[in-house]
N, C-alpha and C positions, 0 to 999 in steps of 0.2 A: 836489740829487739826483745821486748819483754812479753812475747806471746806464750801462752800456756794452754794446752788442750788436754782434756781427759774424756774418756768415753768407753762405750762397749759397742760392738757391732756383731753381725751375723757370724763372723769368724771367731770372735773372742768369747762370746757368751751364748748360751742356749736361749731359746725363746722364753723359757720360764723366768729368766733373769731380765731380759729386755722388756718384757711386758710389765714388769714391776717399776721400770724407770720411764715408761712411755708417758709423754705429756700431750694432752689434747690441744688442738688448735686454740680452743677457747681459753685455756689456762696459760698458754705460752707467754703472753705479755706480762702477766704477774710474776711468772717464774724469772723472766729476764730482769725485772725490777729487783726482785729478791737477790738475784745473782750479783748485780752491781752494788748492792748494799752490803755484800759479804766482805769482811776485812781483806784488804790487800788487792781488791779488784777495781780497776778503773773503768773498763768496758767489758761487756760480755754478751754472748748470744748462745742459743741452744738450737741444735739441729736434732729434731726428733722425727724419725721415720719408722717404717715397719722393720727396717734392718739395722738401725743405729740410733743411739742417743749420745750426742757429743756436746760437751761444754767447751766453748772457745772463748778465751779471755785475753785482755791486755792488762797486765798486773803492775803494781807499784814497783816491785823489785824482781819480778820473774819467778816468784816462788810462793804463790798463794796456796792455801790448803784446799784444793779442789776436791780431794777425796772426802775431807770433812764436810764440805758442802753437800756432796751426794749422800753421805751417810745420814746427815741431819735432815735434809729436805725430803728424802724418799723413805726415811725410817728403815734403812737396810743396814744390817750388821756388817762390819768390816770383813769378817771371815766368810760371809756369803758373797759379797760383792767384789772385794779386792782381787781375788784370783782371775777375774774376768776383765779387769780394767787395763787399758793402755793409756800411756801419758806421754805427751811430746812437749818440748819447749823450744823457743827461739826458732832456729832454722828448720828443725825437724817438724815443728808445728806448722810452719809455712808450707813445707813440702806435703804434709798430710792434707791440709786444706785444699791445695792445688789438685792433689790426686782424687780427693772426694768429689770436688766440683767437676772434674774431667771424667768421672765415672770409671776410674781405674781401681777403685776400692769397693765397687758395687758387687752385689751378688751376681748380677748379669753385667759382665764387662761391656762397657760402651752404651748401656741403656741411657735413655734421654731424660727419664723422670727425675733423677737425683739433682740435676742442675736447677730445675724449677723448684724443687723442695728446698734447696739451699737458698735460693733467691727469696723465697717466701719467708724463711727463718730470718734472713738478713733484714728484710723489709719490716718484719714485726719488731725486731730488736731496735732498729733505727727509729721506728715510729714512737717508741717509748723512751728514746734518749739513751738506750743502753749501748748503742754503737754510735761513736761520734768521730773519732780521729784515726787512730792506728788501725782499728778493726775495719773501718770504712776503706782505708787504703788496701788492706790485705784482701778483703773480699771483692773489691772492685777489680783488683788485679787477678784474683782467682777466676772471676767470670770471663775476663779477657783470655786467660790461659786456656780455659775450657773451650772457648770458641776456637782458639788456634789449634788445639788438639783435634777437635772435630773437623776442622777445615783441612788440616795438613796430613791427617792420617785417616785410615779406613776403620778405626777402632769401633765406630758406631754403625758400620754398614752391615747388611744382611742381619738386621736386628733380631736377636733372640731376646725375648722378654718373658716376664712372668705370665703375661697373657697368652703368648704363643705356646708356651709349655703347657699351660692349662688346657688349651685346645687339644694338644697331643694326648694328654692323659685322658681327657673326656672321650676321645676317639677310641682309645684302648678299652675303655669301660663299655661304651655303647656300640662300638663297631662303626657306626655312622652317626653324624649329628643331624642328619636330615629329619626335620619335623620335631626336634626336641625343643622344649620350652625352657627359658632361662629366667631366673628370679634374681634381681639385684637387690641386696639389702644394704643400704647406705649409699648415698649418691656421690661417692668419691671418684677421683680421677682414675685410680687403678681399677676400680670396679667397672667404670665406663669403658676403659680400654679392653679389659677382658671380655666384656659383653660384645664389644664391636668385633673382636676376633671371632667369637663364637657364632655370631650372626652371619659373618662373612663365610663361615664354613657350613652353612645350611640350617642353623637353628631356626625354628619357625616363628616364635613370638617371645616377647619379653615383658616381665612385670617388674615394677620398681617400688620398693617400700623405703621410706625415709622418715625420721622423726619429724622433720619439717616437710609437711605434705607438698608445699609449693615447689620445693626442690625435686621431689619425686615426680611431680607433674612435668617439670622442665626437662628432666632426663628422659622420662618415658616418651615425650614428644620427639626427641632426637631419633628414637628407634621405632616410631610409630607403635609404641607399646602402651601398656596400661599401668597407671599409678595406683598403688594400694596404700591405704592408710595404715600407719604403723601398728595401730591397735588390732588390725585385722590380719597381721602377719601370720600367726599360727593357724588361723582358720583357712588361709589361702595358699600357704607355701607348698602344700602337697601337690599343687598343680604343676610344679616345676620338676624337670628332670635334672637340671643343673642350677645350683644356688651359688652365687658369688656374694660373699659377705665381707664388708669392711666398714664397720661402724666405730664410733669412739666410745662404746660402752666399756665400763671398767671391769665387767664380768661377762662370762659366756651368756649369749642370748639363745643359743641352741644347745639343749641338753638331751640326755638319753631319753627322757620321757617324751620330748617333742619328736625325736626320731621314731619312736615306737608308734606314736599317733600317725605320723606321716605314712609310714609303711603300711599300717592297717588300712588307711584310706586309699592308698595306691595299690592295694592287694599285692604287696611285696615287690612291686616294680622298683628297680634300684634308683637311688638318688645320689648325685655327685655334688659334694660341698667343696668349694674353693674358698678357703678362709685366709684373706689377705690382712686381716686386722691384727694389730698389736696394741693392747692385749687381745688374745684370741676371742673370736665370737662363737666358735664351736668347741664344746667340751670334748676332751679326748675320749670320753665314754661313748660318744656317738659312733666312733669307729668300730666299736665292739659289736655293733648290730649288723647282722647279715643283711646286705642290700643297701647299706649306707657306706659310701666311700668318701673319706675326708682327707684333704690335703691342706696343711698350714704352710706358712711362709718358708719354714725350714725344709719341709718336704719338697717344695717346689725348687729350692736351691739345689738339692741333690740332682733333680731332673735337668736343671739348667747346665750343670757343670760339664756334661758330656758334649754340649753344643758349642763351647767357646774355645776349643783348642786352636782353631784356625785364626783366632784373633790375637794370638800371642805375639806374633811378629809385629803386628801393628801396635800392640801394647808396648813393646820395647821401644818403638819409635816415639810413642807418646811419653814414655818415661824419660827419654833423652831430652825432649822438649821441656818437660817440667823441671829437670835438673838444671838446665840453662836458665829458666825463668826464676828459679829459686835463687840462684847466684846473683842475677840482676836485681831482684827484689832486695836481697840482703845488702848489696852494695849501695843501692839507692837509699835504703833506710839508714845506713851508717852515715852517708853523706848528709842527709837531712838532719841527723843528730848534731852535726857540727855547724850547720848553717846559722843558727841563732847566735852562736859565739862569734862567728866571722862578721856577721852584720853588726853585733854589739861593738866589736873591736873597731870596725870602720867608723861607726857613729861616734865612738868615744874619741878617736884620734882626730876626726873631722871637727868635733867640738873644740878640742884643744887648739887646732890650727886656726879656726876662725877667731877664737878668743885672743890668741897671740897677735894676729893681724890687727884686730880692733885695738889692742892695748898700745901698739906702737904707732898706729896710724896718725895720731895727733902730733907726734914728734917728727913725722916725715913731711909734713906740709902738704901742699896741693900736688897730687901725682897726675902724670899724664896717663892717657889710655895705655900706651905702650908699657909704662912702669907698672900699672895695675896688672896687666897681663903677665909681666915678668915675675912679679911677686906671687901671683896665683900659681904659675907654673913651678916656681922654685919651691914653695911650701908644699904643694901637692906631690912634687917629686920626692921630697924628704919623707912625707907621710907614707908614700907607696913603698919606699925602701925599708922603712921601719916595719911596715905590715908584712912585707914579703916573707920573712922567715917564719913568724908564728902562723900565718895562713898556710904556708906550704906544709908546716908540721901538722896542722889540723887536717888538711886534705889527705895527707899520707896516713895519718892515724885513723881516718874514717874508714879505710880499707882493712884495718887491723883490729885486734881485740883491745888495743890500748887507747881507744878513742876517748873514753871517759876520763882517764888519767890526764891525757894531754889537754882536754877541755878545761879541767880543773886548774891545771898549772897556768894556762893562758889567762884564765879569768882572775886568778890571784895576782899574777904579774902585773896586769893592767888594771886591777881593781874594778873589774866589770861586775855589775850587779845582775844576778839572774832575775829574769822577769817572771812573775807568778803566772802559772797557767790556769785559766778559769775552766771549770767543768761546764761547758755549755751543752745544752740539749739541741743546739742547732745542727742541721745536717753537716756531716763532716767534710763534705766536698769543699766547703769554704775554707776549712782548716788546711786541707791538702793543697788547695790552690794558693793559699798564703805562703806555705812552705816552698812550693814550686816557684812562686813569684820571687821569693827571697833568694832562692838558689839562682834564678836567672839574673837577678840584680847583682849578685856577687860576681857571676861570670862576666857581666857587662862592665862592672866597675874595676875588675882586675884586668 
């Protein structure tokens, strides 16, 4: 398995570092293309959320310079970035992907949003041809593992989320949420979820501003709220007691001067900002104003931590499921590695068998049906005995680290030519199905 993964997340890097690596949804297809054009990378995809940026690849030899890619692409010096990076290869990379998809590596243990975010990242990379074969198999299995974890454990029950924590914090500030107004800036899923929680706890009305006005209208209609044009944001935002912001802006859209204006128009009545964006939408200077309360994604993480202790037992069960799934995935991957050689060997010896029968057929004269059957059985029996030892060695090696060496020896002994692998942009499901079909054929013919 030549999987290689590198990244930062909410545990390894502060928000200041994560926001420098954040990739907007619009840029993601181009970044995936650039990633697969990088030396040594066959397939690649990027998961970019408010809590993590991870590069997942299948490489030529398992050792591409992914750190170099991050340094170059994001213009970040090694001494700034490298202390915060984690890197996994082969089996460890598989385990990490399974844990991320199953929400065991999330800020909120068991939260449901990460699986959807990983699926979106996978779909984007697959659409541009950056994911074709090995990564397709890896993430298809990861999604199945995540479903199994959610079905067989209670790790996602009694859900604690960023949204629910935001409600708690808002209650502490205002005492009650009855009659409070909510302003959503950016029509993203996390903002919508937080707004839904706030309204369920008594907030009176909702306003929505988004750079694409039609999306603002669509989200506002869900809550019977009012859409605001983005250019009117600063002149209307003071209507809100609670502002939930999650845009894709590269820089803060709420700064100290805006907070001063809002407080003046509100006659110093407090405002509560929930900043879910990475990079941040709210400048840290806003928090210095009396009457402005700001919480970014890392602040919310601290509030979440105290809520998840009761999920640890379920998390341990989930980890056991993932450990077993990693072993099965590794075993299957090694088996598939030797299937092409087994099929080539069978085809090679079958060609020799047919050629020898054709060569002597003219000297044997007219054969009866019974004689034809006897010759067929005799020659097939010989071929099966010849194949038995090398195929057994290949199958045994597939479960060990020596698979590559044994494959090379068998190919040299029988003069088997390696078939070139084309880099196709077609969906990888067809590649996977071919390998599975080949494996099934081997089982049937043996």
